[in-house]
C-alpha positions as CSV (number, residue, x, y, z in Angstrom):
1,M,37.9,10.0,-15.8
2,A,40.6,12.1,-14.6
3,D,38.9,14.9,-12.7
4,N,35.6,16.3,-11.5
5,S,35.3,18.8,-14.3
6,R,35.4,16.0,-16.8
7,H,32.8,14.2,-14.9
8,I,30.5,17.1,-15.3
9,A,31.3,17.7,-18.9
10,Y,31.6,14.1,-20.2
11,F,29.2,12.4,-17.8
12,W,26.4,15.0,-17.8
13,P,23.6,12.4,-18.5
14,V,24.7,10.6,-15.4
15,W,23.9,13.4,-13.1
16,I,20.4,13.9,-14.6
17,V,19.6,10.2,-14.5
18,A,20.9,9.9,-10.9
19,V,18.6,12.7,-9.7
20,I,15.6,11.1,-11.4
21,F,16.5,7.7,-9.9
22,G,16.9,9.2,-6.4
23,V,13.6,11.0,-6.5
24,C,11.8,7.9,-7.8
25,V,13.4,5.4,-5.4
26,T,12.5,7.6,-2.3
27,Q,9.2,8.6,-3.9
28,S,9.7,12.0,-2.4
29,Y,7.9,13.5,-5.3
30,E,5.5,12.1,-7.9
31,P,7.6,12.6,-11.0
32,Y,5.9,10.6,-13.7
33,G,5.4,13.3,-16.3
34,I,8.5,15.4,-15.9
35,S,10.8,12.4,-15.4
36,V,9.6,10.6,-18.5
37,A,9.8,13.8,-20.5
38,V,13.4,14.5,-19.3
39,L,14.5,10.9,-20.0
40,S,12.9,10.9,-23.4
41,L,14.7,14.1,-24.3
42,L,18.0,12.5,-23.2
43,L,17.5,9.8,-25.8
44,V,16.5,12.3,-28.5
45,V,19.6,14.6,-28.1
46,S,22.1,11.7,-27.5
47,K,23.4,9.0,-29.7
48,P,22.2,5.7,-28.2
49,K,24.0,2.5,-29.0
50,V,22.0,-0.6,-28.4
51,S,21.6,-4.1,-29.7
52,F,18.1,-5.4,-29.0
53,T,17.9,-8.5,-26.8
54,A,15.2,-10.9,-25.7
55,L,14.8,-9.0,-22.5
56,D,14.3,-5.7,-24.3
57,I,11.5,-7.3,-26.3
58,V,9.9,-8.5,-23.0
59,V,10.1,-5.0,-21.6
60,V,8.3,-3.7,-24.7
61,A,5.7,-6.4,-24.4
62,W,5.1,-5.6,-20.8
63,W,4.6,-2.0,-21.6
64,L,2.2,-2.8,-24.4
65,F,0.2,-5.1,-22.2
66,E,-0.2,-2.5,-19.5
67,G,-1.4,-0.1,-22.2
68,L,-3.9,-2.7,-23.5
69,S,-5.2,-3.2,-19.9
70,L,-6.6,0.3,-20.1
71,L,-9.3,-1.2,-22.4
72,T,-9.8,-4.5,-20.7
73,S,-9.7,-3.5,-17.0
74,I,-12.7,-3.5,-14.7
75,N,-11.5,-0.1,-13.3
76,N,-9.1,1.8,-15.5
77,I,-8.4,4.5,-13.0
78,S,-5.8,2.4,-11.1
79,V,-4.5,1.0,-14.4
80,F,-3.9,4.4,-15.9
81,A,-1.9,5.4,-12.8
82,A,0.1,2.2,-13.1
83,F,0.6,2.7,-16.8
84,Q,2.3,6.1,-16.1
85,K,4.7,4.3,-13.8
86,T,5.3,1.5,-16.3
87,T,6.1,4.0,-19.0
88,L,8.5,5.8,-16.7
89,V,10.3,2.5,-15.9
90,A,10.4,1.3,-19.5
91,V,11.8,4.6,-20.7
92,Y,14.4,4.6,-17.9
93,Y,15.4,1.0,-18.8
94,F,16.1,2.0,-22.4
95,V,17.9,5.1,-21.4
96,I,20.3,2.9,-19.3
97,R,20.6,0.5,-22.2
98,G,21.2,3.2,-24.8
99,L,23.2,5.9,-23.0
100,F,25.3,3.8,-20.6
101,A,26.9,1.3,-22.9
102,K,30.2,2.9,-22.1
103,Q,31.7,1.2,-19.1
104,A,33.0,4.4,-17.6
105,R,29.5,6.0,-17.6
106,S,27.8,3.0,-16.0
107,E,30.4,2.7,-13.3
108,F,30.1,6.3,-12.3
109,L,26.3,6.1,-12.4
110,L,26.3,3.1,-10.0
111,Y,28.8,5.0,-7.8
112,L,26.3,7.9,-7.5
113,Y,23.5,5.4,-6.9
114,S,25.4,4.0,-4.0
115,W,25.5,7.5,-2.4
116,I,21.7,7.8,-3.0
117,L,21.0,4.4,-1.5
118,F,23.3,5.2,1.4
119,F,21.5,8.5,2.1
120,A,18.1,6.8,1.9
121,A,19.2,4.1,4.3
122,V,20.6,6.6,6.8
123,I,17.3,8.5,6.8
124,A,15.5,5.2,7.4
125,M,17.9,4.5,10.3
126,V,16.9,7.8,11.9
127,S,13.2,6.9,11.2
128,F,13.6,3.6,12.9
129,N,15.3,5.1,16.0
130,I,12.4,7.5,16.3
131,F,10.0,4.6,16.0
132,S,11.7,2.4,18.5
133,Q,11.9,5.4,21.0
134,K,8.2,6.0,20.6
135,I,7.4,2.3,21.2
136,S,9.7,2.2,24.3
137,T,8.2,5.5,25.7
138,A,4.7,4.2,25.3
139,G,5.6,1.2,27.5
140,F,5.6,-1.6,24.9
141,D,8.2,-4.4,25.4
142,N,8.8,-5.3,21.8
143,M,8.9,-3.7,18.4
144,Y,7.7,-6.6,16.2
145,D,4.0,-6.3,17.2
146,F,4.1,-2.6,16.2
147,R,6.3,-2.7,13.1
148,N,3.4,-1.2,11.1
149,L,4.2,2.1,12.7
150,Y,7.7,2.1,11.2
151,Q,7.2,3.8,7.8
152,P,10.5,5.2,6.5
153,W,10.1,7.6,3.5
154,G,6.3,6.9,3.8
155,F,6.7,3.2,2.8
156,S,5.2,0.4,4.9
157,C,7.8,-1.7,6.7
158,N,7.1,-4.6,4.4
159,A,7.6,-2.5,1.3
160,W,10.7,-0.9,2.8
161,G,12.1,-4.4,3.4
162,T,11.9,-5.1,-0.3
163,F,13.6,-1.7,-1.1
164,S,16.3,-2.5,1.5
165,L,16.9,-5.9,-0.2
166,G,17.1,-4.2,-3.6
167,F,19.5,-1.6,-2.1
168,L,21.7,-4.4,-0.9
169,C,21.7,-6.0,-4.3
170,L,22.4,-2.8,-6.2
171,T,25.1,-1.7,-3.8
172,A,26.9,-5.0,-4.2
173,F,26.6,-4.8,-8.0
174,A,27.9,-1.2,-7.9
175,C,31.0,-2.4,-5.9
176,Y,31.6,-5.1,-8.4
177,C,31.5,-2.7,-11.3
178,N,33.8,-0.2,-9.6
179,R,36.2,-2.8,-8.3
180,R,39.1,-1.3,-10.2
181,H,38.6,2.1,-8.4
182,K,40.2,1.7,-5.0
183,T,39.1,5.1,-3.7
184,R,35.4,4.4,-4.7
185,M,35.6,0.9,-3.1
186,A,37.0,2.3,0.1
187,I,34.0,4.7,0.3
188,M,31.3,2.2,-0.9
189,I,32.1,-0.8,1.3
190,P,31.1,1.0,4.6
191,M,27.8,2.0,2.9
192,F,26.7,-1.6,3.3
193,I,26.1,-1.2,7.0
194,P,23.0,1.1,7.0
195,V,21.7,-0.8,4.0
196,L,22.1,-4.1,5.8
197,L,20.5,-2.5,8.9
198,G,17.5,-1.7,6.7
199,V,17.1,-5.4,5.8
200,V,17.4,-6.5,9.5
201,R,15.1,-3.8,10.8
202,S,12.4,-4.6,8.3
203,L,11.2,-7.4,10.7
204,S,9.7,-9.0,7.6
205,R,9.4,-12.8,7.4
206,G,9.5,-12.6,3.6
207,I,12.7,-10.6,3.7
208,Y,14.2,-13.0,6.2
209,I,13.5,-15.9,3.9
210,S,15.1,-14.2,0.8
211,F,18.1,-12.7,2.6
212,P,19.9,-16.0,3.5
213,F,20.0,-16.8,-0.2
214,L,22.1,-13.7,-0.8
215,L,24.3,-14.5,2.1
216,L,24.9,-18.0,0.7
217,V,25.8,-16.6,-2.7
218,F,28.2,-14.2,-1.0
219,V,30.0,-16.9,1.0
220,V,30.2,-19.3,-2.0
221,S,31.5,-16.4,-4.2
222,I,34.3,-15.5,-1.7
223,A,35.2,-19.1,-1.2
224,A,35.4,-19.8,-4.9
225,S,37.3,-16.6,-5.7
226,K,40.8,-17.1,-7.3
227,A,41.8,-13.5,-6.8
228,L,41.9,-13.8,-3.0
229,S,44.4,-15.8,-0.9
230,L,43.1,-18.2,1.7
231,R,44.1,-15.8,4.4
232,R,42.2,-12.9,2.8
233,K,39.2,-15.1,2.2
234,A,39.1,-15.9,5.9
235,I,39.5,-12.2,6.8
236,V,36.7,-11.1,4.5
237,L,34.3,-13.8,5.8
238,A,35.2,-13.1,9.4
239,V,34.6,-9.3,9.0
240,A,31.3,-10.0,7.2
241,A,30.2,-12.4,9.9
242,L,31.1,-9.9,12.6
243,T,29.4,-7.1,10.9
244,L,26.2,-9.1,10.4
245,T,26.3,-10.2,14.1
246,C,26.8,-6.6,15.3
247,V,23.8,-5.5,13.2
248,I,21.5,-8.3,14.4
249,L,22.4,-8.5,18.1
250,P,20.7,-5.2,19.2
251,Y,17.5,-6.6,17.8
252,K,18.0,-10.2,18.7
253,K,14.6,-10.6,20.4
254,D,12.6,-9.1,17.6
255,V,14.6,-10.9,14.9
256,L,14.0,-14.3,16.6
257,R,10.3,-13.4,17.0
258,T,10.1,-12.7,13.3
259,M,12.0,-15.9,12.3
260,R,9.6,-18.1,14.3
261,M,7.1,-17.2,11.6
262,T,3.8,-18.4,13.3
263,E,4.4,-17.7,16.9
264,T,2.1,-14.7,17.3
265,L,-1.6,-14.4,16.5
266,S,-0.7,-11.6,14.1
267,Q,1.6,-14.0,12.2
268,Q,-1.0,-16.7,12.1
269,R,-3.6,-14.4,10.8
270,S,-1.2,-13.1,8.2
271,L,-0.4,-16.6,7.0
272,D,-4.1,-17.5,6.9
273,S,-4.9,-14.4,4.8
274,R,-2.1,-15.3,2.3
275,L,-3.5,-18.8,1.9
276,N,-7.0,-17.4,1.5
277,A,-5.8,-14.9,-1.0
278,I,-4.7,-17.7,-3.3
279,S,-8.2,-19.1,-3.3
280,I,-9.6,-15.7,-3.9
281,A,-7.2,-15.1,-6.8
282,G,-8.3,-18.4,-8.3
283,E,-11.9,-17.3,-8.3
284,I,-11.0,-13.9,-9.9
285,F,-8.9,-15.7,-12.5
286,G,-11.9,-17.9,-13.4
287,Q,-13.9,-14.8,-14.1
288,Y,-11.2,-12.8,-15.9
289,P,-8.8,-15.5,-17.3
290,V,-7.2,-13.8,-20.3
291,F,-6.2,-10.2,-19.2
292,G,-7.1,-10.3,-15.5
293,V,-8.8,-7.4,-13.8
294,G,-6.0,-4.9,-14.4
295,N,-3.0,-3.6,-12.5
296,G,-4.0,-2.5,-8.9
297,N,-7.5,-3.9,-9.1
298,Y,-7.1,-7.0,-7.0
299,P,-8.5,-5.2,-3.8
300,L,-11.6,-4.2,-5.8
301,A,-12.2,-7.6,-7.3
302,A,-11.4,-9.5,-4.1
303,N,-13.6,-7.2,-1.9
304,N,-16.9,-8.8,-2.9
305,I,-15.5,-12.2,-2.4
306,A,-13.8,-11.8,1.0
307,Y,-13.6,-8.3,2.4
308,E,-17.0,-6.8,2.5
309,D,-18.0,-8.2,5.9
310,D,-16.7,-6.4,9.0
311,N,-15.3,-9.6,10.6
312,V,-12.5,-9.8,7.9
313,S,-9.8,-7.2,7.7
314,Y,-9.8,-5.4,4.4
315,S,-6.6,-5.9,2.3
316,K,-5.1,-3.2,0.1
317,F,-2.7,-5.7,-1.6
318,A,-2.7,-9.1,-3.0
319,A,-0.9,-11.4,-0.6
320,G,2.0,-12.4,-2.9
321,L,2.8,-12.8,-6.5
322,I,0.9,-16.1,-6.8
323,A,-2.3,-14.2,-5.9
324,Q,-1.6,-11.0,-7.7
325,L,-0.3,-12.2,-11.1
326,P,-3.2,-14.4,-12.3
327,S,-5.9,-12.1,-10.9
328,E,-4.6,-8.8,-12.1
329,K,-2.8,-9.9,-15.4
330,G,-4.4,-13.2,-16.3
331,I,-2.9,-15.7,-18.8
332,V,-1.1,-13.0,-20.8
333,G,0.6,-11.6,-17.7
334,I,1.7,-15.1,-16.7
335,L,3.2,-15.6,-20.2
336,I,5.1,-12.3,-20.0
337,L,6.6,-13.3,-16.6
338,L,7.6,-16.6,-18.1
339,G,9.1,-14.7,-21.0
340,F,11.0,-12.5,-18.5
341,S,12.3,-15.5,-16.7
342,G,13.5,-17.1,-19.9
343,A,15.1,-13.9,-21.1
344,V,17.0,-13.5,-17.9
345,V,18.3,-17.1,-18.1
346,W,19.3,-16.5,-21.7
347,M,21.1,-13.3,-20.7
348,L,23.1,-15.2,-18.1
349,F,23.8,-18.0,-20.6
350,K,25.2,-15.5,-23.1
351,D,27.7,-14.1,-20.6
352,K,31.0,-15.6,-21.7
353,K,32.7,-14.3,-18.5
354,R,30.6,-15.7,-15.7
355,D,32.2,-14.0,-12.7
356,L,31.0,-12.4,-9.5
357,G,28.9,-9.9,-11.4
358,T,26.9,-12.7,-12.9
359,V,26.4,-14.3,-9.5
360,I,25.2,-11.0,-8.0
361,V,22.7,-10.3,-10.8
362,M,21.4,-13.9,-10.8
363,S,21.0,-14.0,-7.0
364,S,19.4,-10.6,-6.9
365,V,16.7,-11.4,-9.4
366,I,16.0,-14.7,-7.6
367,A,15.9,-13.1,-4.2
368,L,13.6,-10.3,-5.3
369,L,11.2,-12.7,-7.0
370,M,11.2,-14.9,-3.9
371,R,10.3,-11.8,-1.9
372,E,7.4,-11.1,-4.3
373,L,5.9,-14.5,-3.4
374,A,5.3,-13.2,0.1
375,F,4.6,-9.5,-0.5
376,P,4.2,-7.9,-4.0
377,T,6.2,-4.7,-4.3
378,L,7.5,-4.6,-7.8
379,S,4.0,-4.2,-9.3
380,D,3.0,-1.4,-6.9
381,Y,6.2,0.6,-6.4
382,Y,8.0,2.0,-9.5
383,G,11.1,2.7,-7.4
384,A,11.6,-1.0,-6.8
385,Q,11.1,-1.7,-10.5
386,M,13.8,0.9,-11.3
387,I,16.3,-1.0,-9.1
388,L,15.7,-4.2,-10.9
389,A,15.8,-2.4,-14.3
390,T,19.2,-0.9,-13.4
391,L,20.7,-4.3,-12.6
392,L,19.4,-5.9,-15.8
393,A,20.2,-3.0,-18.1
394,V,23.7,-2.4,-16.9
395,Y,24.5,-6.1,-16.9
396,Q,23.3,-6.5,-20.4
397,N,25.5,-3.7,-21.5
398,K,28.4,-5.5,-19.8
399,I,27.6,-8.6,-21.8
400,A,27.4,-6.7,-25.0
401,A,30.8,-5.1,-24.4
402,L,32.4,-8.5,-23.7
403,N,30.8,-9.9,-26.9
404,K,31.8,-6.8,-28.8
405,S,28.2,-6.6,-30.0
406,I,27.5,-2.9,-29.4
407,P,26.8,-1.4,-32.8
408,T,27.4,2.1,-34.0
409,R,24.5,4.3,-34.3
410,N,22.1,2.6,-36.7
411,V,18.5,2.6,-37.8
412,R,17.2,0.7,-34.8
413,A,19.0,3.1,-32.5
414,K,17.4,6.0,-34.4
415,V,14.0,4.5,-34.0
416,L,14.6,3.6,-30.4
417,K,15.4,7.2,-29.3
418,W,12.2,8.6,-30.8
419,I,9.8,6.0,-29.5
420,P,9.6,7.3,-25.9
421,F,9.3,10.9,-27.2
422,V,6.3,10.0,-29.3
423,I,4.8,8.0,-26.4
424,V,5.2,11.0,-24.1
425,S,3.7,13.4,-26.7
426,V,0.6,11.1,-27.1
427,M,0.2,10.6,-23.4
428,F,0.8,14.1,-22.2
429,P,-2.8,15.5,-22.9
430,F,-4.3,12.5,-21.1
431,V,-2.0,12.8,-18.1
432,A,-2.7,16.5,-17.9
433,I,-6.4,15.9,-17.9
434,Y,-6.1,13.2,-15.4
435,I,-4.1,15.4,-13.0
436,S,-6.4,18.3,-13.5
437,D,-9.5,16.2,-12.8
438,A,-7.8,14.8,-9.7
439,K,-7.2,18.3,-8.4
440,K,-10.8,19.3,-9.1
441,N,-12.0,16.3,-7.1
442,Q,-9.7,17.2,-4.1
443,E,-11.0,20.8,-4.2
444,A,-14.6,19.7,-4.4
445,V,-14.2,17.5,-1.4
446,R,-12.5,20.3,0.5
447,L,-15.4,22.7,-0.3
448,A,-18.0,20.1,0.6
449,I,-16.5,19.5,4.0
450,K,-16.7,23.2,4.6
451,G,-20.4,23.2,3.6
452,E,-20.0,25.0,0.3
453,L,-22.0,22.5,-1.6
454,E,-23.0,24.6,-4.6
455,S,-19.3,25.6,-5.2
456,A,-18.2,22.0,-4.8
457,G,-20.6,20.8,-7.4
458,A,-19.6,23.6,-9.8
459,V,-15.9,22.7,-9.4
460,L,-16.5,19.0,-9.9
461,S,-18.9,19.4,-12.9
462,S,-16.1,21.0,-14.9
463,S,-14.2,17.7,-14.9
464,V,-13.4,16.4,-18.4
465,I,-13.3,12.7,-17.7
466,K,-16.4,11.3,-16.0
467,T,-15.0,8.7,-13.7
468,T,-16.6,6.6,-11.0
469,P,-15.5,9.0,-8.2
470,Y,-16.9,11.9,-10.2
471,F,-20.4,10.3,-10.3
472,V,-20.2,9.2,-6.7
473,N,-19.2,12.6,-5.4
474,M,-21.7,14.4,-7.5
475,A,-24.4,12.1,-6.1
476,V,-23.4,12.7,-2.5
477,I,-23.2,16.5,-3.1
478,N,-26.7,16.6,-4.5
479,W,-27.8,14.4,-1.6
480,H,-26.5,16.9,0.9
481,L,-28.3,19.7,-1.1
482,F,-31.5,17.8,-0.9
483,K,-31.2,17.3,2.9
484,A,-30.5,21.0,3.3
485,T,-33.3,22.3,1.0
486,D,-35.8,19.5,0.8
487,N,-35.8,20.1,-2.9
488,I,-36.7,16.9,-4.7
489,S,-34.9,17.8,-7.8
490,Y,-31.6,17.4,-6.0
491,L,-32.6,13.9,-4.9
492,D,-33.4,13.0,-8.5
493,K,-30.0,14.3,-9.6
494,A,-28.3,12.3,-6.8
495,K,-30.1,9.1,-8.0
496,G,-29.1,9.8,-11.6
497,Y,-25.4,10.3,-10.8
498,L,-25.4,7.2,-8.6
499,K,-27.0,5.0,-11.3
500,K,-24.1,6.0,-13.6
501,A,-21.6,5.2,-10.9
502,I,-23.1,1.7,-10.4
503,A,-23.1,1.1,-14.1
504,K,-19.4,2.1,-14.3
505,N,-18.5,-0.1,-11.4
506,P,-21.1,-2.7,-10.4
507,L,-18.5,-4.3,-8.0
508,D,-18.8,-1.4,-5.6
509,M,-21.6,-2.7,-3.2
510,Q,-21.6,0.4,-1.1
511,L,-23.1,2.3,-4.0
512,V,-26.1,0.0,-3.8
513,C,-26.5,0.9,-0.1
514,F,-26.4,4.6,-1.0
515,M,-29.1,4.0,-3.6
516,A,-31.2,2.3,-0.9
517,V,-30.9,5.4,1.3
518,F,-31.8,7.7,-1.6
519,T,-34.8,5.5,-2.6
520,D,-36.1,5.5,0.9
521,A,-35.9,9.3,1.0
522,G,-37.9,9.4,-2.2
523,G,-40.7,7.5,-0.6
524,D,-40.2,4.0,-1.9
525,R,-39.4,2.2,1.3
526,P,-40.3,-1.3,0.1
527,Y,-37.8,-1.2,-2.7
528,A,-35.1,0.3,-0.4
529,V,-35.7,-2.6,2.0
530,E,-35.5,-5.1,-0.9
531,M,-32.1,-3.7,-2.0
532,L,-30.8,-3.8,1.6
533,Q,-32.1,-7.3,2.2
534,E,-30.1,-8.5,-0.8
535,L,-27.0,-6.9,0.6
536,I,-27.5,-8.4,4.0
537,E,-28.1,-11.9,2.7
538,K,-24.8,-11.7,0.8
539,Y,-22.9,-9.9,3.5
540,P,-24.5,-10.7,6.9
541,E,-21.5,-9.3,8.9
542,N,-21.5,-5.8,7.4
543,S,-22.4,-3.2,10.1
544,V,-23.3,-0.5,7.6
545,Y,-25.9,-2.5,5.8
546,R,-27.4,-3.7,9.0
547,F,-27.6,-0.2,10.5
548,V,-29.0,1.3,7.3
549,M,-31.7,-1.4,7.3
550,F,-32.5,-0.6,10.9
551,R,-32.8,3.1,10.2
552,T,-35.0,2.4,7.1
553,L,-37.4,0.2,9.1
554,Y,-37.3,2.5,12.1
555,G,-38.2,5.5,10.0
556,K,-39.7,8.8,11.2
557,D,-42.5,6.9,13.0
558,K,-39.8,5.2,15.2
559,H,-41.2,1.7,14.4
560,F,-39.7,-1.0,16.5
561,D,-40.2,-4.8,16.3
562,D,-38.2,-8.1,16.5
563,E,-36.8,-7.7,13.0
564,N,-35.7,-4.2,13.7
565,T,-34.1,-5.2,17.0
566,R,-32.2,-8.0,15.3
567,H,-30.6,-5.6,12.8
568,L,-29.8,-3.0,15.4
569,V,-28.2,-5.5,17.8
570,K,-26.1,-7.0,15.0
571,A,-25.0,-3.6,13.9
572,V,-23.9,-2.7,17.4
573,R,-22.1,-5.9,17.9
574,L,-20.1,-5.2,14.7
575,A,-19.7,-1.5,15.4
576,P,-20.0,-0.9,19.2
577,R,-19.3,2.8,18.8
578,L,-23.0,3.0,17.8
579,M,-23.6,2.9,21.5
580,D,-22.4,6.5,21.8
581,T,-24.6,7.9,19.0
582,P,-27.7,10.1,19.4
583,L,-29.9,7.3,18.1
584,M,-28.9,4.9,20.9
585,H,-29.4,7.7,23.4
586,E,-32.9,8.2,22.0
587,I,-33.6,4.4,22.3
588,E,-32.3,4.4,25.9
589,K,-35.2,6.7,26.9
590,N,-37.6,3.9,26.0
591,E,-37.0,1.6,28.9
592,R,-38.8,-1.4,27.5
593,V,-37.1,-1.3,24.1
594,F,-33.7,-0.6,25.5
595,S,-34.0,-3.5,28.0
596,L,-34.7,-5.8,25.1
597,V,-31.7,-4.5,23.1
598,K,-29.5,-4.7,26.2
599,S,-30.4,-8.3,26.9
600,K,-29.8,-9.4,23.3
601,L,-26.4,-7.6,23.3
602,L,-25.3,-9.6,26.4
603,C,-26.8,-13.0,25.6
604,D,-24.2,-14.4,23.2
605,T,-21.1,-14.2,25.4
606,A,-20.8,-18.0,25.7
607,N,-20.8,-18.4,21.9
608,M,-18.1,-15.9,21.2
609,R,-15.2,-16.9,18.9
610,N,-11.8,-16.8,20.4
611,D,-10.9,-13.7,18.5
612,P,-9.3,-10.5,19.8
613,V,-11.5,-8.2,17.7
614,E,-14.7,-9.8,19.1
615,Y,-13.3,-9.4,22.6
616,A,-12.5,-5.8,22.0
617,R,-16.0,-5.1,20.6
618,K,-17.6,-6.9,23.7
619,G,-15.5,-4.8,26.0
620,K,-16.7,-1.6,24.4
621,I,-20.3,-2.7,24.6
622,L,-20.0,-3.6,28.3
623,L,-18.3,-0.3,29.0
624,A,-21.2,1.6,27.4
625,L,-23.6,-0.4,29.5
626,G,-21.7,0.5,32.7
627,D,-20.1,-2.9,33.5
628,T,-16.5,-1.7,33.8
629,I,-15.2,-4.9,35.5
630,A,-16.4,-7.2,32.7
631,S,-15.4,-4.7,30.1
632,E,-11.8,-4.6,31.5
633,R,-11.6,-8.3,31.4
634,Y,-12.6,-8.6,27.7
635,L,-10.4,-5.6,26.7
636,N,-7.3,-7.2,28.4
637,R,-8.1,-10.5,26.8
638,A,-8.1,-8.8,23.4
639,L,-4.8,-7.0,24.0
640,D,-3.1,-10.2,25.3
641,M,-3.8,-11.7,21.9
642,L,-3.3,-8.6,19.7
643,P,-1.6,-5.7,21.4
644,N,-1.4,-3.5,18.4
645,I,-5.1,-2.4,18.2
646,S,-5.5,1.0,19.6
647,L,-9.1,1.5,20.9
648,P,-9.0,-1.2,23.7
649,W,-6.1,0.7,25.2
650,C,-8.2,3.9,25.1
651,Y,-11.1,2.2,26.8
652,L,-8.9,0.8,29.5
653,G,-7.6,4.4,30.0
654,V,-11.1,5.7,30.3
655,I,-12.0,3.0,32.9
656,A,-8.8,3.8,34.9
657,C,-9.5,7.5,34.8
658,E,-13.1,7.0,35.8
659,R,-11.9,5.1,38.8
660,G,-9.5,8.0,39.7
661,D,-6.3,6.2,38.7
662,T,-5.0,8.8,36.3
663,V,-1.5,7.3,36.4
664,A,-2.6,4.1,34.8
665,G,-5.1,6.0,32.7
666,R,-2.3,8.1,31.2
667,Q,-0.3,4.9,30.4
668,Y,-3.2,3.3,28.6
669,L,-4.2,6.5,26.7
670,T,-0.5,7.1,25.7
671,K,-0.4,3.6,24.2
672,S,-3.6,4.2,22.3
673,Y,-2.3,7.6,21.0
674,T,1.0,6.0,20.0
675,L,-0.8,3.4,17.9
676,N,-3.2,5.8,16.3
677,Q,-2.6,9.5,16.9
678,Y,-5.5,10.4,14.6
679,E,-8.2,8.5,16.5
680,P,-10.8,11.2,17.7
681,I,-12.0,9.0,20.6
682,T,-8.5,8.8,22.0
683,L,-7.9,12.5,21.6
684,I,-11.2,13.4,23.2
685,S,-10.5,11.1,26.1
686,M,-7.0,12.6,26.6
687,N,-8.4,16.1,26.6
688,K,-11.2,15.1,29.0
689,Y,-9.3,13.1,31.6
690,L,-5.7,14.3,31.2
691,D,-6.2,18.0,30.4
692,E,-3.9,17.6,27.4
693,N,-5.5,20.5,25.5
694,I,-5.0,18.7,22.1
695,D,-6.2,20.8,19.2
696,M,-9.3,19.0,17.9
697,S,-10.2,21.5,15.2
698,H,-9.0,19.0,12.5
699,Y,-11.0,16.2,14.0
700,I,-14.4,17.7,14.5
701,I,-17.0,15.2,13.5
702,S,-20.2,16.8,12.3
703,D,-21.9,13.5,11.6
704,P,-21.9,11.2,14.6
705,Y,-22.2,8.2,12.3
706,S,-19.2,9.1,10.1
707,F,-17.1,6.3,11.6
708,M,-19.5,3.8,10.0
709,Y,-17.9,4.6,6.6
710,G,-14.3,4.4,7.7
711,R,-13.7,1.1,5.8
712,Y,-15.4,2.4,2.7
713,T,-13.4,5.6,2.7
714,T,-10.2,3.5,2.7
715,K,-11.5,1.3,-0.1
716,F,-12.6,4.4,-2.1
717,S,-9.1,5.8,-1.9
718,D,-7.5,2.5,-2.9
719,W,-9.8,1.7,-5.8
720,Y,-10.2,5.1,-7.3
721,L,-7.0,6.9,-6.1
722,S,-9.3,9.7,-5.0
723,R,-11.2,11.1,-2.0
724,Q,-14.9,10.8,-1.3
725,V,-17.2,13.6,-0.2
726,P,-18.3,12.5,3.3
727,F,-21.7,10.9,3.3
728,T,-24.2,11.5,6.1
729,Y,-27.7,10.1,6.7
């Protein structure tokens, strides 16, 4: 390790692995295929030296289980995507185990990793400064309520909190491994500051619960150290305390707000959702006890139980490991986690020299698992898995070196190095097809939005794997063709594709709603009403099902009765933006009918729940009916309780501008824009009242009812990792 040239010549695998690690941790590129291929080739051309451990066996079992889930899952699209990540992490783990048994290599690797983590943390610092400036400029008085806008490297603030915690653990371990290199240590120690800032700035309750554990370990380790004098111990602890204080003080208000845990309504709702998620997971586990529903499929399985109604916010993630593990992985997954825990304990027990390195690894594993109890990151982000894999793999190599148990190249090593290569060779055709079909779907959606329906169908029909999104999008494309041509053959094709989609995923209730629309268009209104009635009985607070039922009963003859009115009023209460649609403008022309609708919309004020979303909806309805004073009152009430919802700010801006107060109107609309710069209503209002001249070409809405499917569009993307062709009536 004398000079840089030797680093390049002797440590050439280090540079390759470091680049792959950096790309994966920041997720600046989706590198599954090329990364696995490169790592596999590294094993093939090298001479790995490894002695199999219990933890190695658990890693293999974990990979095999994820592969088996492709056959047992309720939706193998998300499982296949997860399996690619699992394969990448497993191969990476064995590369570290096999190629970095030499202490010099592992030390230099961790030193490079420290630079990568430092760079990522600095970029996150810049991102946070931009975020805080944006919040301040918009006129908000705190950052905690708006932390969802802070998304460094494209991660959510909660996910980035986990990464920052992992960065802290890995940087600490890198310092321990390089403790003999004074120059490296002098460089690495200041790197803790931006990493520590990332932990503090996460404003995550789960992180704030896990982090003190690491601090306690640090204090105890320094106090118990025999290498430091009492004076030096005091200096180290004092410097650490001062650094932490300086990091926290600028954000004292928001840190304290986070640590109070249940002070805000948002915190209370979050806690309630986590408790509810455990109950939901129990129900899913009861249905799929052995293998679970498959990696990433909790949102799909939980949707029918808890998230199909509009009055409950849809969740993309399981709220913690306790909910995610039994529902997605079942009994087998629980056993693998127990095996992992046992293997880690055994690994620590085998360490004959239990020093600071042992403490760091042990505390890191515990802290990261504690974090998983509040917000699951390891299962969904392969970069976080690679951080944990690095800690465990390097530490095991350290134990092997101490125990002098690293063998020379043997049969097991020869087998080990070829296994990933064989796996990649087998998986490559499937991955290539998967990527190709995903690109075809994206192109088909793009063409369909442009109105080139025949071309969209032709592109999509060339897909090799007929997945649920394939059948859904082919159905919608043929539906649009039917509406454009009135050719019944297109409607029959749409029904045929949709039947196959429902058969592939019967948990997707929106598909049944689409089928009801198709059935009504085919002339069988009674059966369409029957399907919709079943949906409404199961999900009475779903605005889409209510509105489709109204349109079905309303029909071309514009039939209107008490039942019709009931469905329309309920739909408007759940989705007040219906007040601005052509249908409502049409109903307004019928004075008798509209008077009835209006009276029903206003009658339930006394029975409203003390809920900000309900207040916001009421405010919008009153605004549409012309009662700006009452509207303003309800909108302000909603924002007092939950200031991070965007549309009430927009509506307050409209009210102010309509009154001629453009100064206040600008303030309100700016806040709305800050919270959601992609909301067409806000952009339209800013153009209309403030003469902002915002380019709306990307936000032109051809279908005035497209907002009704916003929730399903999000769900579709989460469930199928794909885009849906926009549906219109």
